[in-house]
Every structure is written in C-alpha cells, then in structure tokens.
N, C-alpha and C positions, 0 to 999 in steps of 0.2 A: 730728456736731459734734465738733470737736477739743477736748480738755481744755485746750489752751493755743493761743496764736497763735505762728506760727513765722516768724522773719525770717532770711533768708539774705543774707550779705554776701560778694560775689564781687569779684575784682579783675582789671583788665586793663591792657594796655600795658606795665607794668613791675612788678616786685616792690617791696617796701618803701615803698608809697604810704601805708601807715598804716591798713590794714583793722582792726587790733586797737584802735587809738585811736578810730577812728570808731565801731566796735562798742561800746567802753566808754563813749564820750561819749553815744551814743544811749541806751544802757542807763541811764546816770546820769539823763538827762532824763526817761525814762519812769518810773524809780524815784522821782524827785522829784515826780512827779505822782500817786504812790500805787499804782503797779503793782508787782507782785512779778516781778522780772526776773532771769534768769541768762544767761550767755554760754558757748558752747562753741566749741572750735577743732578743726577737722578738717584734719589735715596729710597731704599726699599722699606722704610718703616711706615707705619700706618698713621702716624701723626700727620695732620694737614701741613704743618711746617714745624721747624724746631723752636718756635716762639714759646711754647709752654714746657719745653724740656729743661730739667735741672742741668746747669752747666757741667756737673760731674758726669752726666749721662753722655753728653755729646760735645763738650767744649762750648766755646762762646756761640751766641746767636749773632750772626752778622747781618746788619741792616743795610739795604741798598737805598739809592737815591729815591726810588719810588715807594719806599716804605715796606718792602718785603722783608720778612724775618726768614733768614736763610741759613744754610750750612756754612760752617767756618771756611770751607774750601773756596767759597766765592770771594773771601777776603784775599786768598792767595792769587786768584785770577786777577782781581783788580790791582793788587800791589805789583804783580809782574807785568801786566799789559798796560797799566795806566789808563784804562777805560772803565766806564761804569757798567755794572751788570743790573739786572732787574728781576722782577717776579718770574719772568719766563726762563731765567737761567737756573732755577732750582725747583724741581718737581719731585714730589714724594708719592709713594703708593697711595697714601691717604688722599692726596689731591686727585689722583687718577680715578680712584673708586668714587670719590665724592662727585666728580664731574659726570661719571657714567650713571651713577644712581640718580643724580638730579635730572639728567636727560630722560631716564626711564620713568621717573615720576611725572615728567612733563608730557609723556606719551611719544617721545621722539623715535622709539624703536617699533612703533606700530604693532604692539602686542607680541613681538618676538621674545623668545626666551633669551635673557641677557646672560652671556657666558664670558669666561676669561678670553677664549678665542671664539669669535673675532673682536668682541666689543672692548674688552680691556686692552688688548694689544693694539687695536686700532687707535684708541685714545692715547696710548703711549707713543705710537708712531706719529700721531698728529702733533704731539708735544716735541718729539725729536726734531720734526721738520719746521716747527713754527718760526724759529729765529732765522733759519736759512731762507725761508720763502719771502722774507721781507726785502730781500735784495741788498741788504747792507753788508753781507759777509761773503767772502770767498770760501771760507772754511769754518765749519762748526765742529768743535770737539765736545764730545759727550762722555762724561765720566759716570760709569755705573757703580753705585756704592755697593759695599759688601763684597762677598767672595762668590766666585762661581761655585755652584753646588748648594748655596744657601737657598732654602725653600722660598724665602721672600723675594729673591732676585729672579726666579724663573720667568715670570711674565716679561720682565725687561729683556732678558736674554732671548726669549722667543720673539719679542718685537724687533730686536736687532737682526735676528735671522731672517724674519720676513722682509724687513726693510732692505737688506742686502739683495734679496731676490727681486724686490720691486725696482730698485734703482740701478742695478747692474754692477759689474765688477770694478769699474774705475771711478765710481762716485762714492764708494764707501770703503772704509779700511778699519780693521780691528787690531788694536795693540793690546797684548795681554801681559800684565805685569805679574811676575812670580818671584819666588825666593829660591836662591841657590845656596843652601846652607853649607857651612864648613864644619865638619865633624872633627874635633880635636883628636879623639881617640883613633880615628882612621887616618887623620892627617890629610884629608882630601875634601874637595867640593863634591856635593851630591846632587845629581840631576833628577833623581826619581820624583821628588815633590813636583817639579815643573812638568815632568812627563805626565804624571797623574792629573795635574791641573788642566793641561791642554787636552788630555783624553776626555775629561769631564766636559770641557767646553765643546769639544768635537761631538760628543754624544747629544749635545743640544742643537747640533746642526751648524755650528760656527767653527770655521778653521781660521785661527789668527794669522794675520799677515806678518806681524812683527812681534818678537818676544823682547820685553825689557826685563832683564834679570837682576834683581837686587842681590848684592853680595857684600860681605865684609872683606873679601879677598879678590884680586884680579882673576878674571875667568880666562884661562888659557885657550889657545886655538883648538886643542883636541876636545875640550869640554864644549866649546861652541859648536864644533862639528857634530858631536854626539847629540846635543840638543836639537840642532837643525835636522838631523837624520830621524830622530824619534818623534819630533813634533811637526814634521812636514813644513818647515820654513827654510828659506835660503839662509846659508851660513852668514851672509852679511846683513841679515835681518835679525840676528841674535845680538841684542844690544846690552852691553854691560852697564850697570848702574851701581857704582860703589858708594858706600857711605861717605857723605861729604862733610866738610868742616862747617858749612853753612848752607841752608837751602838755596841761597843765591848763587852758589857754585854750580848748581845742577844744570842750568842752561848751557854753560860752557862745557861741562862734562858730556852732555848730550850732543853738542856740536862736534866735539872731538870724536864721538862715536858715530857721527853722521846720521843721527836719527831723522833730522829734518830732510836730508837728501833722500833717504829711503822712502819717506812718506811722499815726497813730491814725485818721485819716480813711479811709485805704485799707483798714485792718483792721476798720473799723466798730466802733471802741472808743470809749467815752466819754472826753472830754478831761479830766475831773476837775479843772478849774481850771488855773491857771498852775503851771509848774514851780517848786517851792520850793527854790531853790538859794542862799539867803542865806549858809549856812555855807560853801559852796563859794566864794562871792565874798569872804567874810571871809578864807579861806585864801589866795586870790590876792592880796588886799590886803596881807597880812603878807608874802607871798612877794616882792612887787614893791616894797615900801616898807620895806626893812630899815634897821636902825640900827647894825648891826655887820657885819664881814666877817672871816672866818677862812679860812686855807688848811690843808686836811687832806691829808696824803700817803696815797694808797692804794697800798700795796706789794703787787704781784701779778705773775703771770707771763703773764697774758693781756691786759695793759693796752693793747695795740695795738688791741684791739676792746672799747671800753667796755661794749658790750652783754653781755659776759661777766660783768660785775658790775652788771647793770641794777638789781637790787633794792637793792643797797647805795647806788648813786647816787641812786635815788629816795627811799630812807630819809633821805638827807642833805637832800634837798629838803624833805621833810615836817618833819624835826626843825629844819632851818634856819628855816623859816617859823614854827614854834612858838617859836623863840628870837628871832624878828625879825632873823635873821642870814643873810647870803649866804654859803653854804659853797662855796668854790672847791676843787675836787678837783685835786690834782697827781698825775697818773698816773705811777707809778714802776715801772720794770721791775726786778724783784728780781734777775734774772741779772746786772745791771750794777752791783749794789751790792757794794762791798768796804769793808774797814775804812778804806782811804785815801779813797775817794770819798764815804763817807756824810756827813761833816760838811758838805760843800758842798751835797750833794743834800737832806739832811734838816734842816740847821741852822736854817733860817728858818721851819719849819713850826709851826703852832699845835696840831697833833695828828697822830698816826700810826695808821693802821689797817692791820693786816696781814691780807690777804684769804685766803679759803678757796682750796682747790685740791687737786690730787692729783699724786703723783709727786715725783721728786727734783729736777727742774730748778728752779733759782732758790731752793732751800731755804736755803742758807747766807746768801744776801742777806737773806732774811726774818729769819733769826736775828740777823744783824748789826743790822738795823733795830730789832728788839725791844730789843737791848742798848743801842742809842743812846737810845731812848725811856726805858728804865728808868734809865740813869745820869744823864740830863739832865732828869729829871722832866717830860718832855713827856707830855701826855695820850695814853694808849695804849689801843687797843681791838684785840683779836685774835679772829678768828672762825674756828672749826673748825680748819683747819690753822694758822691764825694763833695760836690758843690753844695748839696743840701746839708750835709754834715757841717760844712764850713759856716753856713748860715745859722744853723742851730747853735754851734759853739760860740759864734760872735754875739748872737742874741743873749745867750746865757751869761757870758763872761765879760762882755764889753758894754752892750746896751743895757744890761741889768735885768733882762726878763728871765728870771731864774728857772721858770717852768716851761720855757720855750721848747717846742717839740715839733715833730712831723705828724700830721694826721694819719699818715700811713702806719705809723708805729703806735700812736696813742690817739684813738678816735675821739676821746673825750677831753683832750688837752684844751685848756682855756686860751692858750697862745700858740695856734698852729702857724708858725712862721713858714712852714711848708705845708701846702694844702692841696687837695685834689682839684683838678680843673673842673669847672662847672659842667663842661661837655662830657665828663667821665662819670659824673655822680649817679647816673641811671644805667650805666653799663653793667651787665651781668655776665656776659661771656668774656673769657680771658684771652682767647686767641685772636691776634691781629686787631685788637681794639684800643691799643695805646696810641699816644702821639708818636707816629712813626714816619721816618724818612726825612727828606730835606725841607727845611723851613728857613725863611730869610731872617737876617739879624742886622740891625743898624748899630754901628759902633760909635761911641763918643770920641770926637777928635781930642787929641792930647792925652788920652788914657793909655794905660799899659797895653790894653788890647789893641788899640790903634797902632801903637808902636810895633806890636807883633805882626799884625796883618798889613799895615800900611795902606789901609782903605777903610771906608765907612760902611760899605755894603758887602755882606757875605751870605753864604748859605751853608748850613751844617745839618748833619743827620741826628735825629732824635729817637729815643726809645724809653718812654716813661709815661706815668699817669699824673704824677704830682709836680707842683710848681712852687716857686717862691711866691709867698703871699704879699702882694703889693701894699696891703694895709700897713705893713711894717717898714716900707721902703724909706720913708722920711727919717724914721728913727735910726735906721742903719746908716744913712748918708750923713746924718748929723754926728754919728759916732766914728765916722772915718771909712766906712765901706761903701763903695759906689756900685751902681748897676751900670757897667760900661757897655753892655750889649743888650738891646731890647728888640723883641719881635715887633716890627712896624704894624702888623695887622691886629695883634691882640694886646699889645702892651706888656706881654709876659717877659720876665727877666731871663736873659740868656747867658749873661756873663756878669760875675761879680769880681771885684778886686779891692785890695787894700791900698790906700794911697801911700802910706809910710812903711813900705815893705819892699825888699829887693825884688822878689817875684812871688806874688800871691794871687793866683787866678783860679776861679772856679767856673766851670761851664756846665750849663744844663744839657747841652748836646754832647755828642761823642766824636771829638775831633780825630781820634785814632782810626776811625772808619774811612777817612779820606787820605790817609798817609800812604804814599807809594814810593817805590824806589826812585823814580824820576822826580817826584814832587813830595818831599818830606813835609809833614804838616808844620806850619810855622810856629804853632804853640809848643809843640814838642822840641823844635829846633831851639827856640828861645829859652825854654825851660832847661834844656841840657846846657846851653851856654851859661845860664845863671848858675847852674850847679858847678860848672867848671870854675867860674869866677869865685864862687863861695869856697870851693876846695883850695884854690890858690891863696885866698885870704887866710884860711886856717893854717896852711903850710907856712906862710910868711910870719904868722904869730908865734909858731913853735920854733922857728929858727933863731 
C-alpha cells in the first residue's frame, strides 16, 4: 500500500492549456476537504533548472524558501495552497540525467549498461514518490510538462505507466487536459483533437481516468457522451473547463464540475464533507467588487511577456483585493524611457514599481523612473535590481556621487554603490550559485518598513549576486535615505527607504514570492494603499 495517493496531470493537443492552474485548483479543493496535498512539476527540458533561462523563454524563475530556482507553476501552487514548496517539487530531465550519470560515474550500477529503461525511468519514479514517502501528504499531484507525443516527455510518460502498474489501480490516477476547439465555420465544437490526444496517450500504455476539456464554449451532454465513448472514460469523468475571468475562479468552476468528487471516488478516499472554501469566495468577492481603481507602472525590460513578472502581477491581485481596489498594471519598457519621454509615460500613474532583472539593458530608463517617482512624491517600490537602481539614482542626484554605478554594469566604476558580494567573486558557474532562498532581516523600529510589517524580525526570499555597498551607507543616511532592514548575520542592507516621502521603499529581496491569496504580502498591500491615497489627493486637487 502506498503511503500517499498519486495524481498525474498530463496535457495534449497544445501547450499552455493550464495544467498548472487545474492542478492547483484540484489541490485547493482537496485541501479544503481536509486532505494534506502538495503539487510537483516535472519539466522535460534538459536544463538542470530554469535559473539560467531567459524569462522570454520560460517566464519568471520562481524561487522557493530553500533556494531552489523553479518553474513559475510552483508560484501558482504556493499562491493557491498557501504552503511552501521546495527543490523536490520541481524536477527536470536535466536533473534526472545528471543524477543517473553521477551515479554511473560513482560505480553505482556495477558495470551495467545504463539505459532509459530501467535506469532513467527508475530515477523518475524515485522522484515521483519522494514527497509522498515522507509521510507529510495524503495526496501528491504531479504535473507533467509539455504535451503527450513530445519526444522529450516520453520517459516521464513511461515512468507514469510503470508506476501505475507498481502501485495498483486505486493509488494512482491520471487526469488528461485537452482542448475542445470551436470552429466558427462549422459552428460546432470538435472532439477529434481530444480523441487523437487520448489515443496517443493510450499508445504509451496509459488510459486516462478523467478528461478535463478546455473550451471557449459550454460542452453539451452529447459532446461529453461522444468524448466518453471514444476515449474510454465515464461520462461523469468528462470535465468542462471554460475560459475564466480570473485564474482564481477555476477552483469554483472545478467544484461545480465535481472534479474533486470524481478524484476521491476513483482513489477510494473518504469525501470528508463539502469543500470549505468560504475564505476563497470572500477573496473573489472583494476582487470583483472593488471600490477603488489605481494604475501602477511596472518598469522592466521583459514587459512584452508579462509572465516574466508573474508573481508581481499576482501579488497586485492579492493586495488589490485586500484594499478592495482594482490594480491596473501599465507595462513599461525601461529601454524606451528617457528624461524627455518620462513625464508623458509616467505622469498619470498612481504608483511606480521598478522590477527585478539582470544585466545592463534598460538600466538607465529604470534609474530615470526612480528619479521621477522620488522628485514627484509618487509612491515608489523597487525590488532587487529596482532597489539597486534607487540606490544609484540617490547617490548620483542627492548624495552628489555623479559617477555612482553598479559593479554588475560597470566593472571599472570608481564608485560601486552596488557591488558583488565577497562570497561571489570567485564563482564561475552560473546555475544555482547566487544568494538564493530565505534569509533573515531585522527591521528598524519606527521606520516605514516597521509600519508595513508590524515586527522587527522577518525572512524573505532572495535571488541576486550584487548588494548595496556599506561603504556608502553613512553618506546615504546623512542625505536622508536609511537602511531600515539589515541582515543580522552579514550586515548586508535588505531594505532602503526615504524619510520624507509618502511611500518610497526598495527591497533587496523578492517579496512577491511570498504573496498568496490568503496572505497578501504587506509591502504590496501598503504600496497599493499609498497609491489609492495618492490617487484621491490628485482627484481632490482637480475638483
């Protein structure tokens, strides 16, 4: 008997159907029934992790408490479930092969020929089971990245087939997510793509237990019956997944379709009463019935792909609901900002957030945006590189260090107000070598940051190599910018803020990574609140 039940979510027809949201929504419903649930993502690319991927390739890189650089779907898992994930929750083909090859080099296979079956599939199965064998979870949901039929996904699909045989029929379950497109010319929904997708999965030895069908139009009973007949599933296991107004509607839509009930029945688990999702409904009520609206400018260099800043966008959803405010994000390409264009681009905003990132491209535009926010008393929030840009701007234009710069961007700068950590200076490998994961921070009483958090000791997640250079700290404080958050172990600056500004805070860490539906991050909540107050002030002046 398995120590946990295992659910596998596969996808067919096309990518980006929303396996991550379906997985998170199902997990939320099962969690709200009293089960302990976690979700893991298996990605078929050969990178060890997404840490070295350009955000345009794969969206943002999500960082967990333990410092793992992971797929952005783990952000959805944490935001929906309000629990932490870890390195064990995201595994790639690269990591699987790396582990197997390392064992082979150590002589672990006793001279055997190392092959995809059984060695690679055994390693995949070991990782499938790792979280469930700890005894902390009743149910482990595993999302398989990519599409059925992709050459990269074949070892994962084969490992699922083997594991179903190993564990038996009531300890595993496969949910297959497909597309049921609507053809305007024919005026009808088409089931053939789903039929072909299920056929391809069946050829790999896996018969799905439940079909979740994405569609722009409601799927009528006769279409469900047809899908059930051709795909060998019960008609009540054909689940409709319509396009939703917000991803946070999906748990309620899946509850209406009784997805959680079908899962529990097939896994022979007790139903434990109805799903308790009143707090989720309260959140949606506030999200959809707002009394305010603000426009926040997000200044970054990957804004053409909003998924590059997914956690920031979702943190604004959470904090907006908390303030009963609709937050409209204006995506601003920092490369296009100059001293001449800034007043027209940023002039009507209620708040400005300068986003994280790496490299020189677009940096001067970010610095100009910080300057505009500081001089015009617009609520400002800088995250990671955004905080560093704030430090550079302040050094140049207030402290008087005209050639202040970051050593990341100008290695020969005589005034590196942002410099590389000593521990990083001899690092040559890029992957997984930054300051990653949760670190402690002590906040100064009476500061803006203390007013935000309401306590002096916090932990926040990091992803960077460069830090504020403490050699310049006294000059900064004398000129009016204080370090209100300090790492107690290293003395590194974690938070900077301006004394004489309505809201001006920069953080070296990434607060967006800890914002969830049930616990909106206080920095975002207070930033949105400051934007609301600023907006009201502007309105009162024009009346």
